[in-house]
LUMVODO-389915 format. One record per residue (C-alpha): x, y, z; residue number from 1; residue in three letters. Coordinates in pm, whole numbers, plus 50000, padded with zeros to 5 digits. Layout:
LUMVODO-389915
<<X Y Z> NUM ALA>
...
end
This chain:
LUMVODO-389915
<<83816 12761 14852> 1 MET>
<<83769 13081 14680> 2 ARG>
<<83383 13056 14725> 3 LYS>
<<83422 12963 15115> 4 VAL>
<<83659 13218 15147> 5 ALA>
<<83405 13481 14989> 6 LEU>
<<83143 13340 15230> 7 LEU>
<<83364 13430 15547> 8 LEU>
<<83434 13788 15424> 9 ILE>
<<83070 13860 15362> 10 VAL>
<<82969 13697 15700> 11 LEU>
<<83222 13905 15857> 12 LEU>
<<83107 14243 15755> 13 GLY>
<<82748 14170 15840> 14 VAL>
<<82863 14089 16201> 15 ALA>
<<83080 14411 16182> 16 LEU>
<<82758 14598 16054> 17 PHE>
<<82542 14513 16324> 18 ALA>
<<82799 14583 16587> 19 THR>
<<82853 14913 16473> 20 VAL>
<<82432 14973 16425> 21 SER>
<<82438 14841 16801> 22 ARG>
<<82694 15114 16910> 23 CYS>
<<82522 15387 16726> 24 GLU>
<<82158 15280 16862> 25 ASP>
<<82320 15297 17208> 26 ALA>
<<82452 15675 17147> 27 ASP>
<<82131 15751 17018> 28 VAL>
<<81941 15608 17289> 29 VAL>
<<82162 15788 17520> 30 GLU>
<<82150 16092 17383> 31 GLU>
<<81756 16059 17402> 32 MET>
<<81773 15950 17774> 33 GLU>
<<81994 16259 17838> 34 GLU>
<<81742 16491 17619> 35 VAL>
<<81432 16333 17831> 36 ASP>
<<81584 16409 18162> 37 GLU>
<<81651 16730 18066> 38 GLU>
<<81303 16811 17917> 39 ASN>
<<81183 16647 18248> 40 SER>
<<81405 16866 18508> 41 GLU>
<<81235 17163 18284> 42 GLU>
<<80903 17050 18333> 43 GLU>
<<80938 17008 18707> 44 GLU>
<<81053 17372 18738> 45 GLU>
<<80793 17482 18535> 46 GLU>
<<80531 17278 18763> 47 GLU>
<<80712 17417 19046> 48 ASP>
<<80641 17757 18915> 49 GLU>
<<80313 17715 18859> 50 GLU>
<<80208 17577 19189> 51 VAL>
<<80370 17831 19351> 52 ASP>
<<80084 18085 19409> 53 ASP>
<<80281 18273 19668> 54 THR>
<<80473 18463 19404> 55 VAL>
<<80281 18801 19307> 56 VAL>
<<80323 18812 18899> 57 LYS>
<<80245 19085 18687> 58 GLU>
<<79991 19089 18393> 59 GLU>
<<80055 19449 18183> 60 ASN>
<<80133 19624 18480> 61 GLY>
<<79858 19491 18708> 62 VAL>
<<79974 19258 19007> 63 LEU>
<<79796 18942 19027> 64 VAL>
<<79685 18857 19351> 65 LEU>
<<79534 18553 19522> 66 ASN>
<<79442 18357 19860> 67 ASP>
<<79825 18264 19934> 68 LYS>
<<79996 18595 19861> 69 ASN>
<<79724 18862 19937> 70 PHE>
<<79842 18923 20311> 71 GLU>
<<80186 18907 20249> 72 SER>
<<80170 19168 19981> 73 PHE>
<<79948 19406 20135> 74 MET>
<<80192 19411 20464> 75 GLU>
<<80332 19748 20514> 76 GLY>
<<80164 19894 20238> 77 LYS>
<<79989 20231 20258> 78 ASP>
<<79749 20248 19953> 79 THR>
<<79656 19989 19722> 80 VAL>
<<79393 19975 19465> 81 LEU>
<<79248 19633 19403> 82 VAL>
<<79008 19492 19141> 83 GLU>
<<78780 19186 19219> 84 PHE>
<<78680 19051 18874> 85 TYR>
<<78533 18724 18712> 86 ALA>
<<78720 18599 18405> 87 PRO>
<<78357 18551 18237> 88 TRP>
<<78211 18912 18332> 89 CYS>
<<78179 19093 18029> 90 GLY>
<<78210 19433 18247> 91 HIS>
<<78536 19328 18381> 92 CYS>
<<78662 19249 18050> 93 LYS>
<<78555 19608 17897> 94 THR>
<<78739 19740 18206> 95 PHE>
<<79033 19576 18179> 96 ALA>
<<79224 19797 17911> 97 PRO>
<<79116 20094 18124> 98 GLU>
<<79251 19946 18450> 99 TYR>
<<79585 19891 18285> 100 GLU>
<<79624 20262 18169> 101 LYS>
<<79532 20323 18543> 102 ILE>
<<79797 20088 18672> 103 ALA>
<<80059 20280 18425> 104 LYS>
<<79946 20630 18575> 105 ALA>
<<79958 20522 18941> 106 LEU>
<<80279 20364 18890> 107 SER>
<<80425 20723 18788> 108 GLU>
<<80291 20885 19086> 109 ASN>
<<80524 20984 19393> 110 ASP>
<<80506 20750 19545> 111 PRO>
<<80396 20506 19327> 112 PRO>
<<80061 20324 19424> 113 VAL>
<<80031 19930 19325> 114 PRO>
<<79738 19829 19121> 115 VAL>
<<79628 19489 19168> 116 ALA>
<<79331 19237 19059> 117 LYS>
<<79178 18924 19218> 118 VAL>
<<79004 18665 19057> 119 ASP>
<<78697 18658 19299> 120 ALA>
<<78615 18324 19127> 121 THR>
<<78918 18176 19248> 122 VAL>
<<79046 18374 19551> 123 ALA>
<<78708 18320 19727> 124 THR>
<<78870 18373 20088> 125 GLU>
<<78966 18744 19999> 126 VAL>
<<78659 18820 19822> 127 ALA>
<<78429 18725 20093> 128 GLY>
<<78657 18887 20365> 129 ARG>
<<78573 19202 20144> 130 PHE>
<<78195 19105 20083> 131 ASP>
<<78226 19090 19693> 132 VAL>
<<77889 19000 19549> 133 SER>
<<77936 19173 19198> 134 GLY>
<<78199 19230 18957> 135 TYR>
<<78404 19432 18884> 136 PRO>
<<78424 19557 19255> 137 THR>
<<78704 19825 19328> 138 ILE>
<<78850 19854 19670> 139 LYS>
<<79119 20117 19799> 140 ILE>
<<79257 19949 20073> 141 LEU>
<<79440 20194 20305> 142 LYS>
<<79679 20060 20546> 143 LYS>
<<79488 19718 20500> 144 GLY>
<<79148 19901 20573> 145 GLU>
<<78893 19886 20266> 146 PRO>
<<78752 20257 20137> 147 VAL>
<<78474 20195 19896> 148 ASP>
<<78481 20306 19563> 149 TYR>
<<78179 20408 19365> 150 ASP>
<<78268 20666 19098> 151 GLY>
<<78304 20624 18763> 152 ASP>
<<78483 20379 18604> 153 ARG>
<<78745 20589 18416> 154 THR>
<<79115 20662 18465> 155 GLU>
<<79057 21015 18537> 156 LYS>
<<78815 20960 18818> 157 ALA>
<<79002 20648 18972> 158 ILE>
<<79377 20794 18957> 159 VAL>
<<79224 21146 19106> 160 ALA>
<<79050 20947 19394> 161 ARG>
<<79370 20753 19474> 162 LEU>
<<79578 21009 19468> 163 LYS>
<<79368 21170 19732> 164 GLU>
<<79337 20868 19955> 165 VAL>
<<79731 20822 19896> 166 ALA>
<<79815 21161 20089> 167 GLN>
<<80014 21053 20407> 168 PRO>
<<79740 21292 20643> 169 ASP>
<<79437 21136 20462> 170 TRP>
<<79169 20974 20694> 171 LYS>
<<78842 20831 20606> 172 PRO>
<<78578 21051 20701> 173 PRO>
<<78408 21024 21034> 174 PRO>
<<78135 20776 21013> 175 GLU>
<<77768 20961 20940> 176 ALA>
<<77595 20693 21084> 177 THR>
<<77478 20737 21448> 178 LEU>
<<77566 20463 21724> 179 VAL>
<<77289 20454 21991> 180 LEU>
<<77325 20244 22325> 181 THR>
<<77080 20234 22624> 182 LYS>
<<77234 20554 22741> 183 ASP>
<<77166 20791 22443> 184 ASN>
<<76881 20616 22261> 185 PHE>
<<76582 20761 22414> 186 ASP>
<<76749 21105 22408> 187 GLU>
<<76848 21079 22053> 188 THR>
<<76481 20956 21887> 189 VAL>
<<76272 21166 22144> 190 ASP>
<<76471 21495 22000> 191 ASN>
<<76410 21393 21621> 192 ALA>
<<76158 21481 21416> 193 ASP>
<<76252 21186 21188> 194 ILE>
<<76529 20931 21268> 195 ILE>
<<76596 20607 21072> 196 LEU>
<<76750 20334 21313> 197 VAL>
<<76878 19990 21208> 198 GLU>
<<76913 19700 21477> 199 PHE>
<<77155 19487 21382> 200 TYR>
<<77366 19162 21477> 201 ALA>
<<77768 19186 21397> 202 PRO>
<<77758 18822 21254> 203 TRP>
<<77456 18885 21053> 204 CYS>
<<77553 18855 20664> 205 GLY>
<<77264 19045 20540> 206 HIS>
<<77334 19321 20807> 207 CYS>
<<77713 19341 20670> 208 LYS>
<<77566 19360 20324> 209 SER>
<<77352 19637 20405> 210 LEU>
<<77633 19831 20641> 211 ALA>
<<77815 19998 20319> 212 PRO>
<<77472 20120 20132> 213 GLU>
<<77338 20242 20496> 214 TYR>
<<77624 20429 20552> 215 GLU>
<<77645 20608 20189> 216 LYS>
<<77280 20705 20247> 217 ALA>
<<77343 20844 20607> 218 ALA>
<<77619 21048 20437> 219 GLN>
<<77408 21202 20174> 220 GLU>
<<77094 21248 20411> 221 LEU>
<<77324 21439 20650> 222 SER>
<<77390 21707 20406> 223 LYS>
<<77018 21765 20347> 224 ARG>
<<76849 22089 20476> 225 SER>
<<76729 21980 20773> 226 PRO>
<<76944 21660 20776> 227 PRO>
<<76768 21309 20831> 228 ILE>
<<76981 21131 21061> 229 PRO>
<<77045 20742 21042> 230 LEU>
<<77130 20531 21343> 231 ALA>
<<77222 20186 21423> 232 LYS>
<<77185 19977 21732> 233 VAL>
<<77387 19650 21816> 234 ASP>
<<77097 19436 21908> 235 ALA>
<<77301 19171 22063> 236 THR>
<<77466 19413 22338> 237 VAL>
<<77202 19665 22352> 238 GLU>
<<76910 19352 22437> 239 SER>
<<76716 19565 22632> 240 GLU>
<<76676 19831 22379> 241 VAL>
<<76615 19577 22098> 242 ALA>
<<76343 19408 22348> 243 ASN>
<<76138 19729 22398> 244 ARG>
<<76071 19754 22007> 245 PHE>
<<76019 19372 21986> 246 GLU>
<<76314 19324 21776> 247 VAL>
<<76340 18923 21640> 248 THR>
<<76545 18952 21309> 249 GLY>
<<76795 19138 21181> 250 TYR>
<<76841 19370 21013> 251 PRO>
<<76524 19548 21146> 252 THR>
<<76466 19896 21062> 253 LEU>
<<76236 20135 21211> 254 LYS>
<<76143 20496 21186> 255 ILE>
<<76094 20742 21472> 256 PHE>
<<75923 21049 21485> 257 ARG>
<<75981 21239 21818> 258 ARG>
<<76017 20912 21982> 259 GLY>
<<75718 20745 21807> 260 LYS>
<<75788 20434 21639> 261 MET>
<<75699 20364 21233> 262 PHE>
<<75786 20065 21005> 263 ASP>
<<76017 20118 20781> 264 TYR>
<<75877 19946 20466> 265 ASN>
<<76142 20089 20201> 266 GLY>
<<76463 19974 20005> 267 PRO>
<<76794 19864 20121> 268 ARG>
<<77015 19993 19882> 269 GLU>
<<77167 20352 19907> 270 LYS>
<<76952 20561 19661> 271 ARG>
<<76658 20370 19745> 272 GLY>
<<76712 20437 20113> 273 ILE>
<<76791 20837 20053> 274 VAL>
<<76466 20858 19837> 275 ASP>
<<76256 20651 20055> 276 TYR>
<<76337 20879 20361> 277 MET>
<<76334 21205 20212> 278 GLY>
<<75991 21147 20112> 279 GLU>
<<75895 21010 20439> 280 GLN>
<<76038 21339 20603> 281 ALA>
<<75767 21534 20443> 282 GLY>
<<75414 21569 20575> 283 PRO>
<<75170 21253 20523> 284 PRO>
<<74926 21487 20390> 285 SER>
<<74919 21765 20123> 286 LYS>
<<74750 22110 20115> 287 GLN>
<<74443 22143 19883> 288 VAL>
<<74391 22515 19808> 289 GLN>
<<74108 22523 19568> 290 THR>
<<73768 22351 19522> 291 PRO>
<<73897 22265 19174> 292 LYS>
<<74153 22025 19287> 293 GLN>
<<73934 21832 19484> 294 VAL>
<<73677 21830 19220> 295 GLN>
<<73952 21677 18973> 296 GLU>
<<74009 21391 19224> 297 LEU>
<<73673 21295 19258> 298 ILE>
<<73614 21306 18880> 299 LYS>
<<73901 21118 18779> 300 ASP>
<<74046 20925 19066> 301 GLY>
<<74039 20566 19132> 302 ASP>
<<74057 20550 19527> 303 ASP>
<<73901 20745 19814> 304 ALA>
<<73955 21110 19829> 305 VAL>
<<74034 21187 20240> 306 ILE>
<<74033 21542 20298> 307 VAL>
<<74089 21717 20673> 308 GLY>
<<73914 22052 20696> 309 VAL>
<<74088 22283 20955> 310 PHE>
<<74129 22663 21024> 311 THR>
<<74510 22625 21028> 312 GLY>
<<74798 22438 21140> 313 GLU>
<<74756 22566 21499> 314 GLN>
<<74434 22378 21496> 315 ASP>
<<74423 22100 21751> 316 ALA>
<<74232 21887 21542> 317 ALA>
<<74471 21910 21233> 318 TYR>
<<74771 21789 21485> 319 GLU>
<<74512 21468 21555> 320 ILE>
<<74486 21420 21186> 321 TYR>
<<74823 21459 21100> 322 ILE>
<<74928 21196 21346> 323 GLU>
<<74683 20983 21217> 324 ALA>
<<74812 20984 20884> 325 CYS>
<<75181 20932 20962> 326 TYR>
<<75148 20537 21007> 327 ALA>
<<74897 20529 20736> 328 LEU>
<<75097 20732 20494> 329 ARG>
<<75144 20441 20268> 330 GLU>
<<74814 20303 20227> 331 ASP>
<<74630 20611 20200> 332 PHE>
<<74637 20942 20004> 333 THR>
<<74571 21220 20250> 334 PHE>
<<74491 21589 20210> 335 ARG>
<<74394 21885 20406> 336 HIS>
<<74268 22238 20338> 337 THR>
<<74255 22556 20532> 338 PHE>
<<74037 22720 20230> 339 ASN>
<<73649 22810 20319> 340 SER>
<<73538 22743 19953> 341 GLU>
<<73662 22396 19991> 342 VAL>
<<73495 22352 20309> 343 PHE>
<<73177 22424 20077> 344 LYS>
<<73234 22206 19829> 345 LEU>
<<73289 21919 20083> 346 LEU>
<<72989 22049 20292> 347 LYS>
<<73214 22008 20612> 348 ALA>
<<73284 22239 20899> 349 LYS>
<<73660 22287 21033> 350 PRO>
<<73770 22011 21275> 351 GLY>
<<73601 21745 21043> 352 GLN>
<<73801 21468 20826> 353 VAL>
<<73595 21377 20515> 354 VAL>
<<73584 21076 20257> 355 ILE>
<<73424 21116 19933> 356 VAL>
<<73466 20824 19658> 357 HIS>
<<73513 20904 19258> 358 PRO>
<<73211 20963 19086> 359 ASP>
<<73212 20631 18914> 360 LYS>
<<73156 20453 19294> 361 PHE>
<<72866 20649 19387> 362 HIS>
<<72558 20488 19423> 363 SER>
<<72195 20554 19572> 364 LYS>
<<72268 20275 19856> 365 TYR>
<<72555 20489 20044> 366 GLU>
<<72590 20833 20134> 367 PRO>
<<72747 21088 19939> 368 ALA>
<<73041 21083 20196> 369 SER>
<<73147 21007 20543> 370 HIS>
<<73218 21274 20810> 371 ILE>
<<73424 21246 21124> 372 LEU>
<<73435 21528 21338> 373 THR>
<<73765 21551 21566> 374 LEU>
<<73770 21681 21940> 375 LYS>
<<74017 21721 22211> 376 ASP>
<<73958 21361 22318> 377 SER>
<<73947 21177 21982> 378 THR>
<<74201 20904 21991> 379 ALA>
<<74441 20892 21689> 380 VAL>
<<74328 20507 21670> 381 SER>
<<73994 20614 21622> 382 GLU>
<<74069 20840 21326> 383 VAL>
<<74267 20548 21175> 384 GLN>
<<73953 20316 21221> 385 ASP>
<<73780 20559 21048> 386 PHE>
<<73971 20578 20727> 387 PHE>
<<73978 20194 20741> 388 LYS>
<<73601 20169 20761> 389 LYS>
<<73508 20411 20487> 390 HIS>
<<73818 20382 20240> 391 VAL>
<<73624 20136 20007> 392 ILE>
<<73292 20187 19853> 393 PRO>
<<73020 19958 19856> 394 LEU>
<<73108 19759 19578> 395 VAL>
<<73465 19871 19485> 396 GLY>
<<73698 19762 19209> 397 HIS>
<<73968 19500 19296> 398 ARG>
<<74271 19526 19113> 399 LYS>
<<74601 19370 19175> 400 PRO>
<<74743 19743 19286> 401 SER>
<<74504 19796 19535> 402 ASN>
<<74450 19403 19667> 403 ASP>
<<74694 19388 19935> 404 ALA>
<<74574 19747 20071> 405 LYS>
<<74200 19744 20023> 406 ARG>
<<74080 19383 19985> 407 TYR>
<<74243 19152 20285> 408 THR>
<<73883 19168 20518> 409 LYS>
<<73735 18821 20461> 410 ARG>
<<73457 18746 20340> 411 PRO>
<<73491 18870 19999> 412 LEU>
<<73234 18808 19727> 413 VAL>
<<73393 18900 19401> 414 VAL>
<<73201 18929 19084> 415 VAL>
<<73444 18866 18790> 416 TYR>
<<73386 19017 18430> 417 TYR>
<<73550 19246 18169> 418 GLY>
<<73559 19563 18333> 419 ILE>
<<73646 19874 18187> 420 ASP>
<<73540 20230 18305> 421 PHE>
<<73672 20434 17984> 422 SER>
<<73364 20620 17828> 423 PHE>
<<73329 20375 17536> 424 ASP>
<<73253 20087 17811> 425 PHE>
<<73146 20243 18107> 426 ARG>
<<72787 20147 18055> 427 LYS>
<<72820 19805 18051> 428 ALA>
<<73055 19791 18320> 429 THR>
<<72802 19991 18570> 430 GLN>
<<72530 19764 18430> 431 PHE>
<<72680 19480 18602> 432 TRP>
<<72802 19654 18889> 433 ARG>
<<72453 19809 18975> 434 SER>
<<72339 19424 19006> 435 LYS>
<<72597 19338 19283> 436 VAL>
<<72501 19679 19431> 437 LEU>
<<72130 19561 19480> 438 GLU>
<<72261 19246 19682> 439 VAL>
<<72575 19427 19875> 440 ALA>
<<72339 19664 20049> 441 LYS>
<<72170 19389 20241> 442 ASP>
<<72487 19202 20358> 443 PHE>
<<72713 19487 20547> 444 PRO>
<<72901 19227 20694> 445 GLU>
<<73091 19110 20391> 446 TYR>
<<73287 19331 20140> 447 THR>
<<73168 19324 19756> 448 PHE>
<<73401 19389 19475> 449 ALA>
<<73413 19363 19094> 450 ILE>
<<73733 19227 18939> 451 GLY>
<<73873 19213 18575> 452 ASP>
<<73855 18855 18482> 453 GLU>
<<74185 18891 18293> 454 GLU>
<<74356 19040 18619> 455 ASP>
<<74259 18738 18822> 456 TYR>
<<74270 18446 18568> 457 ALA>
<<74469 18241 18780> 458 GLU>
<<74240 18304 19087> 459 GLU>
<<73933 18192 18839> 460 LEU>
<<74137 17899 18745> 461 LYS>
<<74174 17797 19131> 462 SER>
<<73812 17842 19180> 463 LEU>
<<73691 17608 18867> 464 GLY>
<<73544 17879 18686> 465 LEU>
<<73821 17960 18402> 466 SER>
<<73595 17797 18152> 467 ASP>
<<73273 17853 18265> 468 SER>
<<73161 17980 17937> 469 GLY>
<<72980 18270 18139> 470 GLU>
<<73004 18672 18074> 471 ASP>
<<73012 18705 18462> 472 VAL>
<<73150 18461 18743> 473 ASN>
<<73083 18487 19121> 474 VAL>
<<73359 18360 19397> 475 GLY>
<<73366 18398 19777> 476 ILE>
<<73697 18439 19948> 477 LEU>
<<73627 18323 20298> 478 GLY>
<<73808 18311 20655> 479 ASP>
<<74094 18067 20682> 480 GLY>
<<74180 18068 20304> 481 GLY>
<<73877 17893 20187> 482 LYS>
<<73713 17971 19884> 483 LYS>
<<73397 17914 19690> 484 PHE>
<<73252 17898 19363> 485 ALA>
<<72890 17991 19191> 486 MET>
<<72768 17747 18973> 487 GLU>
<<72789 17881 18631> 488 PRO>
<<72486 18039 18545> 489 GLU>
<<72328 18352 18357> 490 GLU>
<<72405 18634 18621> 491 PHE>
<<72145 18833 18771> 492 ASP>
<<72088 19006 19134> 493 ALA>
<<71872 18703 19256> 494 GLU>
<<72121 18446 19124> 495 VAL>
<<72401 18629 19349> 496 LEU>
<<72176 18689 19646> 497 ARG>
<<72057 18311 19633> 498 ASP>
<<72460 18222 19631> 499 PHE>
<<72536 18469 19902> 500 VAL>
<<72244 18352 20132> 501 VAL>
<<72350 17977 20080> 502 ALA>
<<72712 18081 20185> 503 PHE>
<<72599 18279 20511> 504 LYS>
<<72355 17920 20604> 505 LYS>
<<72670 17729 20562> 506 GLY>
<<72537 17559 20266> 507 LYS>
<<72822 17572 20047> 508 LEU>
<<73141 17315 19999> 509 LYS>
<<73471 17495 19945> 510 PRO>
<<73655 17486 19643> 511 ILE>
<<74026 17302 19759> 512 ILE>
<<74277 17204 19512> 513 LYS>
<<74391 16864 19614> 514 SER>
<<74575 16567 19516> 515 GLN>
<<74365 16240 19594> 516 PRO>
<<74346 16079 19937> 517 VAL>
<<74623 15836 19981> 518 PRO>
<<74511 15483 20038> 519 LYS>
<<74804 15364 20251> 520 ASN>
<<74929 15648 20470> 521 ASN>
<<75071 15454 20756> 522 LYS>
<<75482 15567 20676> 523 GLY>
<<75696 15753 20960> 524 PRO>
<<75568 16078 20771> 525 VAL>
<<75211 16103 20709> 526 LYS>
<<75133 16246 20370> 527 VAL>
<<74868 16544 20376> 528 VAL>
<<74653 16696 20099> 529 VAL>
<<74423 16960 20054> 530 GLY>
<<74075 16746 20145> 531 LYS>
<<74282 16609 20438> 532 THR>
<<74428 16943 20592> 533 PHE>
<<74148 16976 20857> 534 ASP>
<<74102 16645 20961> 535 GLU>
<<74477 16579 21014> 536 ILE>
<<74662 16910 21077> 537 VAL>
<<74330 17064 21265> 538 MET>
<<74290 16759 21498> 539 ASP>
<<74284 16956 21842> 540 THR>
<<74368 16595 21989> 541 GLN>
<<74713 16572 21846> 542 LYS>
<<75021 16810 21787> 543 ASP>
<<75108 16799 21441> 544 VAL>
<<75443 16917 21291> 545 LEU>
<<75399 16987 20901> 546 ILE>
<<75643 17020 20622> 547 GLU>
<<75530 17226 20320> 548 PHE>
<<75748 17119 20025> 549 TYR>
<<75758 17109 19643> 550 ALA>
<<75926 16822 19467> 551 PRO>
<<76154 17019 19281> 552 TRP>
<<76310 17185 19588> 553 CYS>
<<76660 17088 19663> 554 GLY>
<<76639 17224 20019> 555 HIS>
<<76347 16980 20056> 556 CYS>
<<76525 16679 19931> 557 LYS>
<<76813 16739 20154> 558 LYS>
<<76594 16736 20409> 559 LEU>
<<76436 16415 20374> 560 GLU>
<<76632 16186 20536> 561 PRO>
<<76635 16387 20850> 562 ASP>
<<76259 16453 20850> 563 TYR>
<<76206 16072 20782> 564 ILE>
<<76422 15982 21066> 565 ALA>
<<76207 16249 21273> 566 LEU>
<<75892 16057 21199> 567 GLY>
<<76044 15709 21307> 568 LYS>
<<76177 15836 21619> 569 LYS>
<<75833 15970 21740> 570 TYR>
<<75618 15709 21579> 571 LYS>
<<75522 15560 21928> 572 GLY>
<<75342 15888 22009> 573 GLU>
<<74990 15864 21957> 574 LYS>
<<74915 16234 21971> 575 ASN>
<<75211 16335 21769> 576 LEU>
<<75186 16349 21387> 577 VAL>
<<75488 16412 21163> 578 ILE>
<<75338 16505 20811> 579 ALA>
<<75413 16699 20490> 580 LYS>
<<75243 16851 20209> 581 MET>
<<75310 16901 19874> 582 ASP>
<<75202 17289 19832> 583 THR>
<<75242 17306 19464> 584 THR>
<<74970 17033 19445> 585 ALA>
<<74740 17120 19729> 586 ASN>
<<74590 17454 19846> 587 ASP>
<<74663 17509 20233> 588 VAL>
<<74315 17575 20342> 589 PRO>
<<74436 17803 20638> 590 ASN>
<<74574 18154 20624> 591 GLU>
<<74761 18109 20944> 592 ASN>
<<74997 17842 20780> 593 PHE>
<<75158 18118 20550> 594 LYS>
<<75378 17952 20322> 595 VAL>
<<75632 18188 20151> 596 GLU>
<<75926 17936 20049> 597 GLY>
<<76034 17585 20076> 598 PHE>
<<76049 17409 20291> 599 PRO>
<<75826 17595 20520> 600 THR>
<<75759 17395 20869> 601 ILE>
<<75514 17444 21148> 602 TYR>
<<75380 17302 21432> 603 LEU>
<<75010 17306 21498> 604 ALA>
<<74995 17260 21880> 605 PRO>
<<74663 17062 21993> 606 GLY>
<<74560 17344 22212> 607 ASN>
<<74609 17633 22008> 608 SER>
<<74556 17503 21630> 609 LYS>
<<74484 17899 21515> 610 GLN>
<<74878 17993 21619> 611 SER>
<<75090 17762 21459> 612 PRO>
<<75449 17793 21559> 613 ILE>
<<75678 17836 21270> 614 LYS>
<<76034 17660 21286> 615 PHE>
<<76301 17900 21201> 616 GLU>
<<76669 17962 21306> 617 GLY>
<<76685 17600 21424> 618 GLY>
<<76901 17310 21235> 619 ASP>
<<76689 17141 20999> 620 ARG>
<<76858 16805 21130> 621 THR>
<<76724 16519 21343> 622 LEU>
<<76866 16685 21671> 623 GLU>
<<76732 17020 21573> 624 GLY>
<<76367 16923 21527> 625 PHE>
<<76370 16706 21807> 626 SER>
<<76477 17042 22022> 627 LYS>
<<76184 17214 21876> 628 PHE>
<<75938 16908 21960> 629 LEU>
<<76069 16882 22288> 630 GLU>
<<76040 17256 22354> 631 LYS>
<<75697 17346 22180> 632 HIS>
<<75492 16994 22176> 633 ALA>
<<75194 16982 22413> 634 THR>
<<75114 16618 22373> 635 LYS>
<<75438 16412 22433> 636 LEU>
<<75369 16134 22703> 637 THR>
<<75727 15934 22661> 638 GLN>
<<76005 16022 22891> 639 ASN>
<<76190 16321 22676> 640 ARG>
<<76519 16158 22778> 641 ASP>
<<76444 15820 22623> 642 GLU>
<<76346 15985 22273> 643 LEU>
end
């Protein structure tokens, strides 16, 4: 009995312990659930705070703005300093401590000036509105309107500028850029010795980027003595004025001198514009006062020496000469003289223009100088033609620095070897050049030049001559981008003569970089290679739309589906070809098809192969290409509405 009683007591204890444990566990669970609920509520509150971008936070005295709170914060504020930054930008990180000091200083101003920052990589809407393109960009906002700041990034400079702008009576300085319309255009440009005019469109992104730089340049140039005015024309409103000067893109900049237009080929940022226009404002020709100055140019120069000889600035011939120089001042170096001793040196009389080549280019096959006598009836264009005709010697030195200005005429016969006109190597250089002169004198219809083989390593490679093993190699750059190479052999005058004669008689085959001709070319888009360009693209019986592309080009890849669809759409048109060409693997053997980026697309109409029409400005879509073809194609036979 006692054993039974003892067993019952043990069982009762175990049961009681289990009950108590369950109660304790329940209490713990309940407590944990309560804690979880509290934590969850706190996390929800934190999340609510994190997503509330309308609240303006502060970091070390600097207010943090974004796309959602920018407008509401700016409302009603007179002056605010804003920095647009990128978190990864090293300059921004370096500037941060200085910016915090600026915030502290301006908070103590009377009245205080808010200092804010915007992460431009996140707040893209605000950054875009203020044309932020670099970091850090600092803007002063006066009643919501931006005031550019381009001073020193120091506390002293920025605080001083902010205090100035924050004055209640402060107003931005009047715009220095003149605004021209059809009503004041002619009067303004006709009376200006020199003026730069920008033709722009309000929606043009490039115009918007140029605007602040242009205005800064206008402000600086207006302070010169005499000032150089800068002006602008809204070409979308003043279309009559824009059309007069054949403005087809934006922005287009033109220089006017007393109403006569000249191309602007300078930079498009403040300092570049100021320097370029300062240079353009000076005379296009420099005066030489002693024979020694001319002698030094002839002895040590690399380019033609052009000198106008006159009695004085009132000489009518001098005025004709100067006007001729203006349009070509970037391509030639002009001199003029009123000194009788210089007249004697040049063997010239007043009213004449003389062209003399440096000593190293003299030869027995050409005159020592070229002289043009100016008369009252001499046209400016005649003087300019004289410059262009005689500016290069019979056999000149073609270099990358003068290639685009001196050696654009085709055909061009180039003899490549190691060229060095320094004292130690001049004899060897002139030895080979003398052999070229012997041939050049008999072919005045061609341009001859020598070129250093290292300067033109890529050109030699394209001619297949880079590994010829010869000391001297020869190529001819022909019309339409065609190239011809002389078979490698020991060079002399007769070998060169035979090569030029063969070219003249049409016996040479052009060197064309080309992929293999495709065996199967029946797809909706015909593949063109270097060897088939003339056969396909220049076929006068067909209109050909051709895309010049690069295999790695993302824009080209994006275009491909629409371009293939275009080919399928017009597949029934026997006299219309939709084609493409990999320009990285094939030469484009026609210089009228200029390819400066990818993709470049041209239509070569059947009736005008030498004047291809470039596709630009339209949508690169099936619809956009179709509209282009319907407008310009000459061989379509189907009902256009059915296409």
